[in-house]
N, C-alpha and C positions, 0 to 999 in steps of 0.2 A: 326546612323553610316553611312548609305548610303548617307545622305545629306552632312555629313562632307567630305566623299570621293569625292563627286561630286564637292564641293567647291574647294578642292585642285586641282582637274583635271582642272577646269576652270582657276585657278591661274597659273598653270604651262603652260597651253596652251597660256594664254595671254602673259606670259613672253617670250615664244618661238616666238610668233607673233611679239612682239616688237623687239626682236633680229634680226629677218629675214626681216621683212617688214619695220620697222621704225628705224633700228639701226643707220642710218646716223645722226639722230637727237640727239643722246645721246653720240656720241664719245667725248672723253676727250683730244684728241691730241696725245695719245699714240697709235701708229698703227703698224701693221705688213704689209709690202709691199708684193705684189705678186712677183713671181720669173719667170725667163725666162724658155722657154720650153726645153732647152737642157743643158746638163752638162757644167759648174758647177752651173747651175741654179742661176744666179745673181739676186739680187733684182731689181725691177723696181720702182724707187722712184717717178716717175711722173705719176703713175697709178691713174686713177680716182676712182678705187675701192681698198679699204684697209679693214683690219679687226682689231678689238680690242677684248680683252678678259675680261670677267666680272666674278666676284665672288660675290654673294649676292648683285648684283647691282653695285658694285664698280669696277672701271677700274683697272685691274692688269696687263695690257699688258707689262709694263716696269719692272715688278718684278716677274712674275709667272714662276716658274720652276716645272717640273712634280714631282709627288710622287705617289706611288701605291694608286689607288682609288681616286685620286684628280680629281676634275671636274672644268671645266670652260665653260662658255657660249660664243660662237663665235658671235660677233656683226659685221654685215656687214655695212661698211661705204661707202656712195656714191651712193647707189641705193636701191630701194625697190624691193620686189618680188624676191629676190635672193634665190637660193637653195644651200645648203651646203652638200657636199658628201666627202667621203674619196677618195683619189687619185685613178686613174684607175688601176695602177699597184698593184699587190698583194704585201703584206708585205714581205720584205726581211730581212735577219739577219742583214746586215750592208749596208744601202743604199749608204754610202760614198764609201766603197770599190767596190760596184756594180755600182756606178755612175748612180743611178736611182732615179727618183722622186718617192719615195715610203715610206710608213710607215715602221719604223724599227721593228724588231722582235729580239731584243737582248736576249741572254739566261738568265734565271733567272729574279730576280727583281732588282738587282743591282750587283756590282762587286763581292760581297762575299756571296750572299744569293739568294735562290730561284731556281726553276727548270723549270719554264714555258718557252715555246718556241713560243707562239703565238704572235700576233701583240701587240705592246707596247701601242696602243691607240685604242679605239673604239668610234664610233660616233652614237648618237641617236638624230635625229633632228639636232639642232645646239649645243647640249651639248656634249662636248668632255671629255672623261674619260681616264686618264692615267693608264696603268697597270704596269708601270715601274718607276724607279727613274731617268730615263734618256730617251734617244731616241728622235725620231722626228715623228711628225704626218704630213703626206702629205695630204692636204685638198684642194678640188677644190670648188670654189664658182662660180656658173653659173648665169650670169645676161644677160637676153635677148639672150639666146643661146650662149653667149660668156663665155668660161671658164677662170677663173683666179686661178692660182695655188699658194698655200701658204705652207710654212714650219712653223710648230709650235713646240716649241718656235722659233722665228726668228733666222736664222743661216746664216748670210750674206756671209760668206766665205765657206759655205757648208763643214765643217770639223767635224760635229757631236757634236760640243760644242756650245751652244747657245750664242748669243751676250751678253746676260745679265750676264752670268757667266764669259765670257772672259773679259769683261770690269772691273771686280773686280781685275784682275791680269794683267792689261796693254793692253789687247786686242790681237787678232790674235794669240792665242796659237797654237803651233804645236800639232796636235792630238796625234802623237806618241812620243812627247817629254816627258822626265822625268827630270824635272828641279829643284827638291827640293835641296836646298843648306843648308850650315851651318854645324856646328856653326861658322866656319870661312872660309876664302878663300882657305885654304888648305884641307878642308874636301871634301871627295868624293861626287859627285852630284848624286841625284836620290834615290828612295826607291823601284823601281820595278813596280810602278804604272804609266802608261802613263797618260797624261793630260786628255784624254777622259774618262779613267776609274776613275780618281780623280773626274771629274765632275759627272759621273754617281753615284759615292758615294758608301756608305756601310750601312749595317744595324748593329747597335750597341745597344745592350740591348733592342731590339725590336723597335728602332726608326731609321728612315732613315736619314742619314746625307750626306753631300758632303765633299769630300776631299779638302784640300788646296794644289794646285800644287807647292807651294813654301816651304812647310814644310813636312818633312818625317813622314810617318805614321807607328806606331808600334801597333800591336794587341796582347792583353794579355787576357788569360782566367784562372780564378782560379777555380780549382776543389773543389766544396763545401764539398763533402763527404770525410772525412779523410780516408787515406789508412793505410795499415799495422796494422789493429786493433787487430790482433792476439797477439801482444806483448804489447798492451796498458796497460794491467793490472799490469805491473811492475812499472808503475809510481805511485807516492804517492799523486797525486793531488786529487781534489774532485771526488769521485766515480771512482778513478783510471784513469781518462781520462780528458785531456784538449785538446782544438783545437784552431784554430784562432778565432772561435766564442766566446770562453771564454773571450777574450780580446777586441773583436771588435763588439760583438753583433751578432744577427742572420745573417747568410749568405743567399743569395748573398749580396755583398756589391757593392757600386759604388765608383768612383774615389774620392769622397769627404771624404771617410773614412780615418782615421789616418793610416790605413794599407798602403795606397798608398802615404803617405806624401812626400816620397823621389822621387817618380817616375817622376813627372813632373818637379822636380828641377834638375834632372840629366843632361839632354841635352836639352837646350832651343829650339833647332831647330827641336825637335821631338814632334809630337802629339801622345799621348798614348790613345788607345781606349780599354776599358774593354768590352769584348764581351761574349755572351752566347755560349754554346757548339754547338748549331745548326747554328751558324753564321760563321762557317768555316767547313772544312772537318775534322771530328774527328774520329779517329780509337781507341779511348781510352775506355777501360772497367775498368781496375784497374792497380795498380802499384805493381810490384814484387820487393821487396827490396833486395832479395837474388840474383836474376839474374840481377838486375839493369835495368829492361826493363819495359815498359808499355805493357799491354796486351789488346788484343781485344778478348773477351771471355777468352779462356785459352791458346791462342798462342800469340807469339810476334806480335805486331801491324804491319800493313802494312806501313812501314815508308815513302814510296815514297809520298803518298798523305796526310799523317797525318799533321794536322795544316795548311792546304792549305787555303789561304785567297782569292786568285784571280781566283777562278775556273771559274767565268763568265766574265773574262776580255775580252774586245773587242780587245785590242792590248796588248797581254801578253808579258811583258818585263823581267820577273824574270829569275832566273837561270833555265837552262833546263836540262832534263835528256837525255839519249842516245837513246830513241826511235825515230822512223822515221814515221811521223814527230815528233819532240820533244815536250814534254809537258813543260810548263813554270810554275814555282812555286814561289810565295812569301808566306812566312810562318810567323806565330805568335809564341808566347811563352805560354806554359801551365805551371801553377804553381800547384804543387801537395803537399798536406800535408801528411807526413808520421809520424805515432805515435810510430815507433819503438824505443826502449830504451835498446836493448840488447848490443849496443855499445854506447860510449859517443861521438864518432866522426865518420865521419864529421857531422857538424851541418847543412850543406846544400850541394846540389850536382846539377850540371848542365851538365850532360853527361849521356849517356846510351849505352848499348851494346845489340844487334848488332848495328853497326853504321848506321846512316840514309843515305840517298842518297848522302849527301855531307860530306866532310872530317871533318868538325867541326860543324855539325848541332846539336847544344846542346840546342834545344828549349824546352826540358822538364826540368823544374827547380823544384827540390825537397827541401822542407823545413822539416827537422826532428824536428817537433814541440816539442816533449817531451825532446829531447836532448837540444834544445835551452832553454826551460823553466828551466830545471835542471841546466844548466850552469849559467843562469841569477840568479836563486834563490841562488846558491852558492855564486855568487858575491855580491848579496844584503846582504846575511847573514854575509859575511866577514866584512861588514861595521858596524855591530852591531847597535847601537842607532844613528849613524850619519845620517844626512840628505843626500839625494842623489843629486848629481849635474851632469847635462848633458851638455857636451861640443860638439861642432862641429867645423869643420875646415873652416874658412872663411878668405879671404884676407891674406893667407899665415901663419895664426896662429890659434891656438885653442881658441875659444870664448865660454864663459859660456852662455848658452841659457836658462836654466831653473833649479831652485832648487826645489826639491821634498821632502816633509817630510819623515822622516824615517818610515819604516814599523811598523805596530802596534805591531808585535812580532819580536824582534831582533834575537831570537833563532830559530824561526820556521816561517819565512815569508810565507804568503799564497797568492796564485794566486787570491783569492777573495778580497784581500786588495786593496783599490782604489789606494794607493800610489805605490804598487807593479805593479799594472796594468798600471800606467802611464809610468813607465820606460820600462815595457815590450812592450808597444805599440811602443815606439821609437825604441826599439831593433828590433822588428819584421818588422817594416817599412824598416830598414836598411837591414836585412837579405833578405827580399823579393826583394828589389832593387838590392842587391848584386848578387843574384843567377839568378833572372828573366831577368835582363838587362845586367849587366856587363859580367857575365860569359856565358849567353846564346848568347850574341852578341859579344863575344871575343874582348872586349875593350882593354885589355892588350894583345898585340900580342906576345911579347917576354918575356922569363923568366927573372927573376931578382934574380940571385944568388940562395939562398936556398928557395926562396919564391915561386918558380914556376910561374904560371900566376897570380900573385898578386904583389902588391907593398909591401914595408916593413911595419911592424907594426908601427902604429902611424904616418905614413907619411902624413895623412890627405886626401888622395884621397879616392874615394868611392869604391876602390877595395882592401882594406886592408884585411889581412888574418882573422882577428877577431876584435871584439870590445875590446878595451883596458879598463881595470878596475884598478883603483889605489885608495887605501884607505890611507887617510892622517894619519900620525903617531900620531898626537895629538888627544886626544879624542874629542876636540871641533871642529875638522876638518870635512871633508866631505868624503863621499863615491863617488868617481868621475868615471863617465862613459864617455869615449871618443868614440863617435859614429859619423863617417863621414856622410855627407849628400850630398855634391856636388862633381862633377868631377873637376879635373884640366883640363886646356884647351887641353893638349896633349891627355887626355883620351876622351874628347868631340870629338876631331878631328877624332879619330879612330872608333867612334861609327858608324858603317855602317848598315843602316837599309835596307837590301836587301836579301831576301830569306835565312835567317839564316846565312848569312855572311861567305861565303867561300873565297871571294876575293872582293876587291873594284870594 
């Protein structure tokens, strides 16, 4: 065991010696240039000393972006005998705002996760370790008593967004810009995340990702544990209880599940992220169906911070509260399963009382699972022995998408029947999209006659009042289910992804 440890020590030491003393011999043409001594620290492209970044011996200078616990070896090009140290200035929260050549110390690990306040990078020898999904490392290479300052990753315009990321989106991004567009030229621009916070990215289901500054981001969390279980026994399903897991398998689920089949088709300019409960600020303990509030322990939740996504934003742009200085919030949507069956309607809800910070902050979407199942079972039973046919609205008309065999029992269809489960999956995907997106984000801004904030039954948009079921009169016909899937362009346009949508 001692000999093995000694061999590893020699290998690591040799690799470090190659990086510092012989690095110039192994450079692959991808280099980071030193920067000037004063703000805004412009690159010095004619410098005889440059650096490259290696991972497992491969040159990653032109591709490497930080992630928590990611490491690179700094290779000095142009001289032997160089020493590598962190910049002389202590780490600061935001070197750009401070106009300092210093390592950053952004709050947390990324825009939505973490609580650390220390430096975003540490250096051991010439091995640089990132503690953040963004930020910059200020590194000094000393050659023959001459210091050369470097920013890693290279950031030529010193705006906190590396050149590598900027090049993906046309270059020279405005760090405070919020440029997400779509789905058409009349749509409001922005999603509440500045370009620098899009670059720094998010933690989603335990993985760190970067945002796309050209696409709006929407964050959704499904509460796995069903609520309102006190009345679940009134349902006649297996063991008296069914939940989303009955139709989609064990929870948690990812976006590839049929439950989310409608989510990414609703608005093409929106990126939907399914997150865990620790990846935003959550004040949720349970749902009170009688008071229509979510609870933290036994009291109404603290609505101001609940579902807060951008708590670590470097440039917070979301809606702000009245405090001084104001806090800025971009929020996500919580999906709650409620098993109550004491009433048959509504089948879903996206509102709560007391109201949240904003006028229409309807970001808690409730699916009354047993009510939906009972409604669908009644519709399936009405079709008797007929096959079931699923239609959705495309190109201005209803299109037949799938024919599903009749249930095994026409008089008592069961949720365990595979054919029943097939049409149930399509229905639940619509109800979830209907409540979690359309109504949580106020797509339909104005009332339409007796339909309230819905479009008319059967109109084909994804905000219909309910699924339409029609049984053909002839016994050889079908049991037809008209279940919308797509928005119309006017609804797409109104989809505003910004802090639970109080105004464009």
